[in-house]
All heavy atoms as TSV, in Angstrom:
chain	resi	resn	atom	element	x	y	z
A	1	MET	N	N	87.248	100.783	88.710
A	1	MET	CA	C	88.110	100.507	87.555
A	1	MET	C	C	87.275	99.837	86.467
A	1	MET	O	O	86.415	99.027	86.756
A	1	MET	CB	C	89.270	99.617	87.978
A	1	MET	CG	C	90.281	99.410	86.852
A	1	MET	SD	S	91.670	98.371	87.311
A	1	MET	CE	C	92.596	99.504	88.343
A	2	LEU	N	N	87.510	100.176	85.241
A	2	LEU	CA	C	86.765	99.647	84.103
A	2	LEU	C	C	87.140	98.183	83.903
A	2	LEU	O	O	88.318	97.809	83.896
A	2	LEU	CB	C	87.167	100.430	82.868
A	2	LEU	CG	C	86.450	100.076	81.563
A	2	LEU	CD1	C	84.944	100.315	81.695
A	2	LEU	CD2	C	87.018	100.899	80.424
A	3	THR	N	N	86.141	97.324	83.735
A	3	THR	CA	C	86.403	95.925	83.474
A	3	THR	C	C	86.154	95.625	81.994
A	3	THR	O	O	85.450	96.400	81.311
A	3	THR	CB	C	85.487	94.998	84.298
A	3	THR	OG1	O	84.132	95.233	83.901
A	3	THR	CG2	C	85.657	95.263	85.804
A	4	LEU	N	N	86.705	94.531	81.526
A	4	LEU	CA	C	86.549	94.183	80.122
A	4	LEU	C	C	85.077	93.935	79.793
A	4	LEU	O	O	84.563	94.445	78.798
A	4	LEU	CB	C	87.372	92.932	79.806
A	4	LEU	CG	C	87.294	92.457	78.357
A	4	LEU	CD1	C	87.801	93.503	77.368
A	4	LEU	CD2	C	88.062	91.131	78.187
A	5	ALA	N	N	84.390	93.213	80.640
A	5	ALA	CA	C	82.983	92.900	80.369
A	5	ALA	C	C	82.179	94.196	80.275
A	5	ALA	O	O	81.341	94.359	79.376
A	5	ALA	CB	C	82.421	91.999	81.445
A	6	LYS	N	N	82.401	95.118	81.189
A	6	LYS	CA	C	81.664	96.389	81.213
A	6	LYS	C	C	81.964	97.199	79.959
A	6	LYS	O	O	81.074	97.723	79.319
A	6	LYS	CB	C	82.025	97.183	82.444
A	6	LYS	CG	C	81.270	98.469	82.579
A	6	LYS	CD	C	81.576	99.171	83.899
A	6	LYS	CE	C	80.748	100.445	84.007
A	6	LYS	NZ	N	80.996	101.137	85.281
A	7	HIS	N	N	83.234	97.274	79.565
A	7	HIS	CA	C	83.618	98.023	78.361
A	7	HIS	C	C	82.953	97.456	77.119
A	7	HIS	O	O	82.372	98.202	76.331
A	7	HIS	CB	C	85.130	98.031	78.175
A	7	HIS	CG	C	85.543	98.692	76.911
A	7	HIS	ND1	N	85.638	100.057	76.764
A	7	HIS	CD2	C	85.852	98.160	75.675
A	7	HIS	CE1	C	85.979	100.338	75.516
A	7	HIS	NE2	N	86.105	99.202	74.837
A	8	LEU	N	N	83.024	96.145	76.953
A	8	LEU	CA	C	82.457	95.543	75.785
A	8	LEU	C	C	80.952	95.725	75.723
A	8	LEU	O	O	80.382	96.054	74.679
A	8	LEU	CB	C	82.817	94.053	75.708
A	8	LEU	CG	C	84.297	93.718	75.571
A	8	LEU	CD1	C	84.526	92.208	75.568
A	8	LEU	CD2	C	84.923	94.375	74.349
A	9	SER	N	N	80.342	95.573	76.857
A	9	SER	CA	C	78.873	95.705	76.953
A	9	SER	C	C	78.452	97.140	76.672
A	9	SER	O	O	77.528	97.378	75.867
A	9	SER	CB	C	78.409	95.275	78.341
A	9	SER	OG	O	77.014	95.199	78.391
A	10	GLU	N	N	79.065	98.085	77.296
A	10	GLU	CA	C	78.721	99.490	77.113
A	10	GLU	C	C	78.959	100.012	75.711
A	10	GLU	O	O	78.309	100.952	75.256
A	10	GLU	CB	C	79.500	100.362	78.098
A	10	GLU	CG	C	79.020	100.235	79.531
A	10	GLU	CD	C	79.828	101.104	80.500
A	10	GLU	OE1	O	80.828	101.718	80.090
A	10	GLU	OE2	O	79.434	101.127	81.698
A	11	ASN	N	N	79.929	99.412	75.012
A	11	ASN	CA	C	80.291	99.877	73.686
A	11	ASN	C	C	79.772	98.975	72.559
A	11	ASN	O	O	80.081	99.222	71.392
A	11	ASN	CB	C	81.787	100.050	73.581
A	11	ASN	CG	C	82.276	101.174	74.465
A	11	ASN	OD1	O	82.091	102.329	74.117
A	11	ASN	ND2	N	82.826	100.841	75.615
A	12	GLY	N	N	79.001	97.954	72.919
A	12	GLY	CA	C	78.419	97.067	71.902
A	12	GLY	C	C	79.451	96.317	71.081
A	12	GLY	O	O	79.224	96.025	69.903
A	13	ILE	N	N	80.569	95.963	71.704
A	13	ILE	CA	C	81.629	95.254	71.021
A	13	ILE	C	C	81.468	93.761	71.286
A	13	ILE	O	O	81.340	93.340	72.435
A	13	ILE	CB	C	83.010	95.731	71.496
A	13	ILE	CG1	C	83.156	97.236	71.219
A	13	ILE	CG2	C	84.127	94.931	70.825
A	13	ILE	CD1	C	84.378	97.852	71.857
A	14	THR	N	N	81.465	92.974	70.250
A	14	THR	CA	C	81.319	91.539	70.413
A	14	THR	C	C	82.677	90.908	70.722
A	14	THR	O	O	83.743	91.480	70.448
A	14	THR	CB	C	80.782	90.865	69.128
A	14	THR	OG1	O	81.735	91.024	68.095
A	14	THR	CG2	C	79.437	91.434	68.729
A	15	ASP	N	N	82.624	89.737	71.312
A	15	ASP	CA	C	83.867	88.985	71.577
A	15	ASP	C	C	84.639	88.749	70.305
A	15	ASP	O	O	85.834	88.891	70.251
A	15	ASP	CB	C	83.532	87.654	72.274
A	15	ASP	CG	C	82.917	87.796	73.632
A	15	ASP	OD1	O	82.899	88.937	74.175
A	15	ASP	OD2	O	82.460	86.807	74.193
A	16	ALA	N	N	83.888	88.390	69.229
A	16	ALA	CA	C	84.529	88.112	67.954
A	16	ALA	C	C	85.229	89.335	67.387
A	16	ALA	O	O	86.330	89.235	66.837
A	16	ALA	CB	C	83.491	87.580	66.963
A	17	ALA	N	N	84.611	90.521	67.512
A	17	ALA	CA	C	85.201	91.736	66.979
A	17	ALA	C	C	86.479	92.075	67.702
A	17	ALA	O	O	87.490	92.428	67.078
A	17	ALA	CB	C	84.200	92.878	67.056
A	18	LEU	N	N	86.466	91.985	69.045
A	18	LEU	CA	C	87.673	92.261	69.819
A	18	LEU	C	C	88.749	91.238	69.498
A	18	LEU	O	O	89.912	91.594	69.332
A	18	LEU	CB	C	87.386	92.321	71.316
A	18	LEU	CG	C	88.587	92.612	72.182
A	18	LEU	CD1	C	89.226	93.976	71.827
A	18	LEU	CD2	C	88.187	92.587	73.654
A	19	ALA	N	N	88.368	89.975	69.417
A	19	ALA	CA	C	89.351	88.926	69.145
A	19	ALA	C	C	90.064	89.178	67.812
A	19	ALA	O	O	91.273	89.004	67.715
A	19	ALA	CB	C	88.639	87.565	69.100
A	20	LEU	N	N	89.311	89.598	66.836
A	20	LEU	CA	C	89.877	89.889	65.515
A	20	LEU	C	C	90.893	91.041	65.619
A	20	LEU	O	O	91.996	90.986	65.031
A	20	LEU	CB	C	88.811	90.264	64.515
A	20	LEU	CG	C	89.221	90.494	63.099
A	20	LEU	CD1	C	89.811	89.233	62.477
A	20	LEU	CD2	C	88.017	90.946	62.255
A	21	LYS	N	N	90.571	92.060	66.381
A	21	LYS	CA	C	91.454	93.246	66.514
A	21	LYS	C	C	92.750	92.931	67.298
A	21	LYS	O	O	93.757	93.525	67.046
A	21	LYS	CB	C	90.717	94.370	67.200
A	21	LYS	CG	C	89.659	94.982	66.301
A	21	LYS	CD	C	88.962	96.128	66.976
A	21	LYS	CE	C	87.961	96.739	66.036
A	21	LYS	NZ	N	87.313	97.931	66.576
A	22	VAL	N	N	92.644	91.989	68.292
A	22	VAL	CA	C	93.826	91.721	69.120
A	22	VAL	C	C	94.535	90.430	68.745
A	22	VAL	O	O	95.567	90.117	69.300
A	22	VAL	CB	C	93.477	91.738	70.629
A	22	VAL	CG1	C	92.964	93.088	71.037
A	22	VAL	CG2	C	92.516	90.615	70.988
A	23	GLY	N	N	94.003	89.691	67.796
A	23	GLY	CA	C	94.674	88.505	67.277
A	23	GLY	C	C	94.566	87.272	68.140
A	23	GLY	O	O	95.580	86.567	68.334
A	24	CYS	N	N	93.371	87.001	68.663
A	24	CYS	CA	C	93.200	85.770	69.434
A	24	CYS	C	C	91.847	85.164	69.071
A	24	CYS	O	O	91.105	85.719	68.258
A	24	CYS	CB	C	93.297	86.024	70.931
A	24	CYS	SG	S	91.903	86.927	71.643
A	25	ASP	N	N	91.523	84.039	69.660
A	25	ASP	CA	C	90.252	83.359	69.412
A	25	ASP	C	C	89.115	84.075	70.158
A	25	ASP	O	O	89.311	84.574	71.265
A	25	ASP	CB	C	90.280	81.917	69.861
A	25	ASP	CG	C	91.235	81.059	69.030
A	25	ASP	OD1	O	91.471	81.367	67.878
A	25	ASP	OD2	O	91.685	80.040	69.581
A	26	ARG	N	N	87.936	84.005	69.588
A	26	ARG	CA	C	86.751	84.537	70.238
A	26	ARG	C	C	86.524	83.897	71.565
A	26	ARG	O	O	86.109	84.521	72.556
A	26	ARG	CB	C	85.512	84.363	69.322
A	26	ARG	CG	C	84.258	84.916	69.984
A	26	ARG	CD	C	82.988	84.184	69.522
A	26	ARG	NE	N	83.041	82.740	69.658
A	26	ARG	CZ	C	82.828	82.066	70.761
A	26	ARG	NH1	N	82.582	82.683	71.894
A	26	ARG	NH2	N	82.883	80.743	70.793
A	27	SER	N	N	86.812	82.598	71.641
A	27	SER	CA	C	86.592	81.869	72.884
A	27	SER	C	C	87.472	82.402	74.031
A	27	SER	O	O	87.065	82.401	75.188
A	27	SER	CB	C	86.798	80.367	72.711
A	27	SER	OG	O	88.128	80.100	72.343
A	28	MET	N	N	88.652	82.879	73.688
A	28	MET	CA	C	89.528	83.451	74.729
A	28	MET	C	C	88.917	84.740	75.257
A	28	MET	O	O	88.899	84.955	76.463
A	28	MET	CB	C	90.929	83.721	74.159
A	28	MET	CG	C	91.838	84.447	75.157
A	28	MET	SD	S	92.011	83.602	76.744
A	28	MET	CE	C	93.478	82.675	76.428
A	29	ILE	N	N	88.405	85.581	74.399
A	29	ILE	CA	C	87.759	86.824	74.862
A	29	ILE	C	C	86.549	86.475	75.734
A	29	ILE	O	O	86.331	87.098	76.779
A	29	ILE	CB	C	87.351	87.719	73.669
A	29	ILE	CG1	C	88.580	88.117	72.833
A	29	ILE	CG2	C	86.585	88.948	74.179
A	29	ILE	CD1	C	89.636	88.915	73.577
A	30	SER	N	N	85.802	85.498	75.330
A	30	SER	CA	C	84.625	85.062	76.096
A	30	SER	C	C	85.061	84.590	77.504
A	30	SER	O	O	84.418	84.948	78.497
A	30	SER	CB	C	83.908	83.933	75.373
A	30	SER	OG	O	82.795	83.468	76.121
A	31	LYS	N	N	86.143	83.835	77.564
A	31	LYS	CA	C	86.640	83.357	78.864
A	31	LYS	C	C	87.172	84.514	79.702
A	31	LYS	O	O	86.978	84.555	80.920
A	31	LYS	CB	C	87.742	82.311	78.664
A	31	LYS	CG	C	87.229	81.014	78.122
A	31	LYS	CD	C	88.374	80.080	77.799
A	31	LYS	CE	C	87.888	78.840	77.105
A	31	LYS	NZ	N	89.033	77.991	76.650
A	32	LEU	N	N	87.836	85.459	79.074
A	32	LEU	CA	C	88.372	86.617	79.794
A	32	LEU	C	C	87.214	87.458	80.332
A	32	LEU	O	O	87.243	87.917	81.468
A	32	LEU	CB	C	89.257	87.468	78.894
A	32	LEU	CG	C	90.556	86.828	78.429
A	32	LEU	CD1	C	91.229	87.712	77.374
A	32	LEU	CD2	C	91.473	86.558	79.608
A	33	ARG	N	N	86.198	87.669	79.522
A	33	ARG	CA	C	85.025	88.434	79.905
A	33	ARG	C	C	84.375	87.806	81.135
A	33	ARG	O	O	83.915	88.502	82.076
A	33	ARG	CB	C	84.026	88.520	78.791
A	33	ARG	CG	C	82.795	89.320	79.093
A	33	ARG	CD	C	81.678	89.043	78.112
A	33	ARG	NE	N	81.859	89.614	76.816
A	33	ARG	CZ	C	81.151	90.625	76.344
A	33	ARG	NH1	N	80.211	91.183	77.092
A	33	ARG	NH2	N	81.337	91.037	75.111
A	34	ALA	N	N	84.326	86.475	81.169
A	34	ALA	CA	C	83.681	85.760	82.245
A	34	ALA	C	C	84.589	85.548	83.464
A	34	ALA	O	O	84.162	85.038	84.489
A	34	ALA	CB	C	83.196	84.401	81.755
A	35	GLY	N	N	85.845	85.927	83.333
A	35	GLY	CA	C	86.797	85.769	84.440
A	35	GLY	C	C	87.266	84.320	84.588
A	35	GLY	O	O	87.741	83.935	85.652
A	36	LYS	N	N	87.198	83.528	83.530
A	36	LYS	CA	C	87.574	82.132	83.585
A	36	LYS	C	C	88.934	81.840	82.954
A	36	LYS	O	O	89.345	80.710	82.887
A	36	LYS	CB	C	86.506	81.269	82.919
A	36	LYS	CG	C	85.181	81.373	83.608
A	36	LYS	CD	C	84.159	80.445	83.042
A	36	LYS	CE	C	82.856	80.633	83.839
A	36	LYS	NZ	N	82.015	79.500	83.767
A	37	ALA	N	N	89.611	82.881	82.547
A	37	ALA	CA	C	90.953	82.744	81.968
A	37	ALA	C	C	91.772	84.000	82.270
A	37	ALA	O	O	91.203	85.042	82.600
A	37	ALA	CB	C	90.881	82.515	80.451
A	38	THR	N	N	93.075	83.854	82.172
A	38	THR	CA	C	93.983	84.975	82.369
A	38	THR	C	C	94.772	85.129	81.068
A	38	THR	O	O	95.338	84.123	80.551
A	38	THR	CB	C	94.963	84.681	83.512
A	38	THR	OG1	O	94.197	84.475	84.721
A	38	THR	CG2	C	95.920	85.830	83.716
A	39	PRO	N	N	94.826	86.329	80.521
A	39	PRO	CA	C	95.570	86.500	79.284
A	39	PRO	C	C	97.057	86.539	79.508
A	39	PRO	O	O	97.549	86.821	80.612
A	39	PRO	CB	C	95.098	87.902	78.807
A	39	PRO	CG	C	94.821	88.635	80.051
A	39	PRO	CD	C	94.234	87.581	81.014
A	40	SER	N	N	97.788	86.220	78.448
A	40	SER	CA	C	99.242	86.432	78.491
A	40	SER	C	C	99.474	87.923	78.613
A	40	SER	O	O	98.583	88.730	78.309
A	40	SER	CB	C	99.890	85.882	77.207
A	40	SER	OG	O	99.424	86.643	76.093
A	41	LEU	N	N	100.633	88.331	79.018
A	41	LEU	CA	C	100.930	89.746	79.110
A	41	LEU	C	C	100.808	90.447	77.787
A	41	LEU	O	O	100.176	91.517	77.680
A	41	LEU	CB	C	102.309	89.986	79.744
A	41	LEU	CG	C	102.659	91.439	80.042
A	41	LEU	CD1	C	101.577	92.133	80.889
A	41	LEU	CD2	C	103.999	91.525	80.692
A	42	PRO	N	N	101.358	89.879	76.660
A	42	PRO	CA	C	101.164	90.548	75.380
A	42	PRO	C	C	99.695	90.688	74.966
A	42	PRO	O	O	99.305	91.723	74.438
A	42	PRO	CB	C	101.921	89.645	74.388
A	42	PRO	CG	C	102.921	88.942	75.228
A	42	PRO	CD	C	102.257	88.723	76.554
A	43	LEU	N	N	98.882	89.700	75.283
A	43	LEU	CA	C	97.431	89.799	74.957
A	43	LEU	C	C	96.791	90.836	75.829
A	43	LEU	O	O	95.962	91.619	75.355
A	43	LEU	CB	C	96.757	88.448	75.103
A	43	LEU	CG	C	95.249	88.438	74.788
A	43	LEU	CD1	C	94.958	88.975	73.371
A	43	LEU	CD2	C	94.704	87.052	74.975
A	44	ALA	N	N	97.135	90.879	77.099
A	44	ALA	CA	C	96.558	91.889	78.006
A	44	ALA	C	C	96.900	93.276	77.521
A	44	ALA	O	O	96.018	94.179	77.543
A	44	ALA	CB	C	97.074	91.668	79.430
A	45	VAL	N	N	98.120	93.482	77.066
A	45	VAL	CA	C	98.545	94.794	76.563
A	45	VAL	C	C	97.749	95.147	75.281
A	45	VAL	O	O	97.275	96.266	75.134
A	45	VAL	CB	C	100.048	94.846	76.313
A	45	VAL	CG1	C	100.459	96.078	75.555
A	45	VAL	CG2	C	100.817	94.747	77.631
A	46	ALA	N	N	97.594	94.156	74.392
A	46	ALA	CA	C	96.838	94.425	73.157
A	46	ALA	C	C	95.381	94.778	73.468
A	46	ALA	O	O	94.811	95.691	72.887
A	46	ALA	CB	C	96.901	93.186	72.251
A	47	ILE	N	N	94.764	94.061	74.395
A	47	ILE	CA	C	93.390	94.337	74.789
A	47	ILE	C	C	93.290	95.719	75.411
A	47	ILE	O	O	92.364	96.486	75.121
A	47	ILE	CB	C	92.847	93.245	75.743
A	47	ILE	CG1	C	92.691	91.918	74.980
A	47	ILE	CG2	C	91.532	93.681	76.351
A	47	ILE	CD1	C	92.407	90.729	75.855
A	48	SER	N	N	94.256	96.046	76.273
A	48	SER	CA	C	94.254	97.328	76.913
A	48	SER	C	C	94.374	98.466	75.904
A	48	SER	O	O	93.635	99.471	75.976
A	48	SER	CB	C	95.404	97.419	77.916
A	48	SER	OG	O	95.409	98.666	78.542
A	49	ARG	N	N	95.235	98.306	74.939
A	49	ARG	CA	C	95.403	99.349	73.902
A	49	ARG	C	C	94.137	99.493	73.080
A	49	ARG	O	O	93.790	100.624	72.706
A	49	ARG	CB	C	96.576	98.987	72.977
A	49	ARG	CG	C	97.921	99.194	73.639
A	49	ARG	CD	C	99.034	98.891	72.655
A	49	ARG	NE	N	100.325	99.132	73.319
A	49	ARG	CZ	C	101.451	98.535	72.962
A	49	ARG	NH1	N	101.455	97.688	71.976
A	49	ARG	NH2	N	102.568	98.815	73.644
A	50	GLU	N	N	93.463	98.413	72.828
A	50	GLU	CA	C	92.268	98.456	71.986
A	50	GLU	C	C	91.059	98.996	72.734
A	50	GLU	O	O	90.211	99.657	72.149
A	50	GLU	CB	C	91.982	97.031	71.449
A	50	GLU	CG	C	90.910	96.991	70.402
A	50	GLU	CD	C	91.219	97.775	69.137
A	50	GLU	OE1	O	92.395	97.744	68.655
A	50	GLU	OE2	O	90.326	98.435	68.631
A	51	THR	N	N	90.972	98.676	74.021
A	51	THR	CA	C	89.757	99.014	74.777
A	51	THR	C	C	89.908	100.146	75.778
A	51	THR	O	O	88.898	100.704	76.226
A	51	THR	CB	C	89.285	97.769	75.543
A	51	THR	OG1	O	90.268	97.424	76.517
A	51	THR	CG2	C	88.990	96.575	74.625
A	52	GLY	N	N	91.120	100.375	76.210
A	52	GLY	CA	C	91.323	101.344	77.292
A	52	GLY	C	C	91.143	100.736	78.690
A	52	GLY	O	O	91.284	101.446	79.675
A	53	VAL	N	N	90.863	99.467	78.742
A	53	VAL	CA	C	90.794	98.758	80.038
A	53	VAL	C	C	92.216	98.613	80.553
A	53	VAL	O	O	93.066	98.105	79.796
A	53	VAL	CB	C	90.094	97.364	79.890
A	53	VAL	CG1	C	90.152	96.603	81.159
A	53	VAL	CG2	C	88.647	97.547	79.406
A	54	PRO	N	N	92.494	99.011	81.737
A	54	PRO	CA	C	93.884	98.894	82.256
A	54	PRO	C	C	94.365	97.432	82.296
A	54	PRO	O	O	93.609	96.519	82.604
A	54	PRO	CB	C	93.782	99.439	83.683
A	54	PRO	CG	C	92.524	100.225	83.739
A	54	PRO	CD	C	91.591	99.610	82.749
A	55	VAL	N	N	95.622	97.265	81.940
A	55	VAL	CA	C	96.228	95.926	81.967
A	55	VAL	C	C	96.002	95.305	83.341
A	55	VAL	O	O	95.705	94.092	83.441
A	55	VAL	CB	C	97.736	95.989	81.640
A	55	VAL	CG1	C	98.416	94.653	81.898
A	55	VAL	CG2	C	97.950	96.431	80.211
A	56	GLU	N	N	96.128	96.085	84.412
A	56	GLU	CA	C	95.980	95.543	85.763
A	56	GLU	C	C	94.594	94.907	85.959
A	56	GLU	O	O	94.479	93.982	86.753
A	56	GLU	CB	C	96.169	96.698	86.764
A	56	GLU	CG	C	97.554	97.291	86.771
A	56	GLU	CD	C	97.730	98.361	85.706
A	56	GLU	OE1	O	96.763	98.741	85.011
A	56	GLU	OE2	O	98.869	98.822	85.577
A	57	ALA	N	N	93.590	95.391	85.293
A	57	ALA	CA	C	92.250	94.833	85.435
A	57	ALA	C	C	92.080	93.520	84.725
A	57	ALA	O	O	91.123	92.765	84.973
A	57	ALA	CB	C	91.203	95.835	84.931
A	58	LEU	N	N	93.019	93.185	83.810
A	58	LEU	CA	C	92.951	91.976	83.041
A	58	LEU	C	C	93.761	90.839	83.645
A	58	LEU	O	O	93.594	89.680	83.290
A	58	LEU	CB	C	93.458	92.237	81.631
A	58	LEU	CG	C	92.660	93.288	80.825
A	58	LEU	CD1	C	93.427	93.666	79.587
A	58	LEU	CD2	C	91.278	92.778	80.500
A	59	LEU	N	N	94.624	91.156	84.603
A	59	LEU	CA	C	95.500	90.148	85.224
A	59	LEU	C	C	94.976	89.781	86.612
A	59	LEU	O	O	94.262	90.577	87.244
A	59	LEU	CB	C	96.912	90.689	85.285
A	59	LEU	CG	C	97.523	91.028	83.924
A	59	LEU	CD1	C	98.867	91.679	84.090
A	59	LEU	CD2	C	97.607	89.775	83.047
A	60	PRO	N	N	95.285	88.605	87.112
A	60	PRO	CA	C	94.696	88.106	88.368
A	60	PRO	C	C	94.743	89.072	89.544
A	60	PRO	O	O	93.715	89.316	90.178
A	60	PRO	CB	C	95.518	86.854	88.669
A	60	PRO	CG	C	96.010	86.417	87.361
A	60	PRO	CD	C	96.228	87.650	86.560
A	61	ALA	N	N	95.850	89.697	89.837
A	61	ALA	CA	C	95.926	90.596	90.983
A	61	ALA	C	C	95.057	91.839	90.758
A	61	ALA	O	O	94.485	92.390	91.705
A	61	ALA	CB	C	97.350	91.025	91.258
A	62	GLY	N	N	94.937	92.282	89.532
A	62	GLY	CA	C	94.164	93.461	89.218
A	62	GLY	C	C	92.667	93.228	89.223
A	62	GLY	O	O	91.889	94.124	89.406
A	63	LYS	N	N	92.237	91.973	89.034
A	63	LYS	CA	C	90.816	91.707	89.007
A	63	LYS	C	C	90.149	92.039	90.333
A	63	LYS	O	O	88.990	92.457	90.347
A	63	LYS	CB	C	90.564	90.242	88.655
A	63	LYS	CG	C	90.855	89.956	87.174
A	63	LYS	CD	C	90.582	88.531	86.826
A	63	LYS	CE	C	90.930	88.279	85.367
A	63	LYS	NZ	N	90.790	86.912	84.977
A	64	GLU	N	N	90.875	91.890	91.388
A	64	GLU	CA	C	90.315	92.257	92.722
A	64	GLU	C	C	90.064	93.746	92.789
A	64	GLU	O	O	89.080	94.195	93.367
A	64	GLU	CB	C	91.264	91.816	93.810
A	64	GLU	CG	C	91.491	90.318	93.868
A	64	GLU	CD	C	92.693	89.954	94.694
A	64	GLU	OE1	O	93.327	90.823	95.308
A	64	GLU	OE2	O	93.013	88.758	94.739
A	65	LEU	N	N	90.927	94.519	92.165
A	65	LEU	CA	C	90.789	95.982	92.165
A	65	LEU	C	C	89.668	96.435	91.255
A	65	LEU	O	O	89.074	97.490	91.507
A	65	LEU	CB	C	92.099	96.632	91.703
A	65	LEU	CG	C	93.334	96.341	92.551
A	65	LEU	CD1	C	94.568	96.891	91.861
A	65	LEU	CD2	C	93.172	96.923	93.926
A	66	ALA	N	N	89.373	95.700	90.200
A	66	ALA	CA	C	88.398	96.126	89.220
A	66	ALA	C	C	86.959	95.966	89.683
A	66	ALA	O	O	86.065	96.562	89.150
A	66	ALA	CB	C	88.617	95.335	87.929
A	67	GLN	N	N	86.727	95.220	90.717
A	67	GLN	CA	C	85.365	94.953	91.135
A	67	GLN	C	C	84.832	95.977	92.060
A	67	GLN	O	O	85.395	96.772	92.650
A	67	GLN	CB	C	85.271	93.576	91.740
A	67	GLN	CG	C	85.601	92.503	90.735
A	67	GLN	CD	C	85.603	91.113	91.316
A	67	GLN	OE1	O	85.367	90.924	92.481
A	67	GLN	NE2	N	85.866	90.148	90.485
């Protein structure tokens, strides 16, 4: 399963660029990329729509599946 970190890295997308597109702070994207935070459901949906990363891979239960 595609992970956020892999998608951003493979596509040369910065944390700041994604944050601007989905309406959150760059630091939140950085924490999500590192697996140190869990997004709200609306943020997970926005990130999924922007990146194609499945919502399930952004939420705690889905992180196990994404690895």
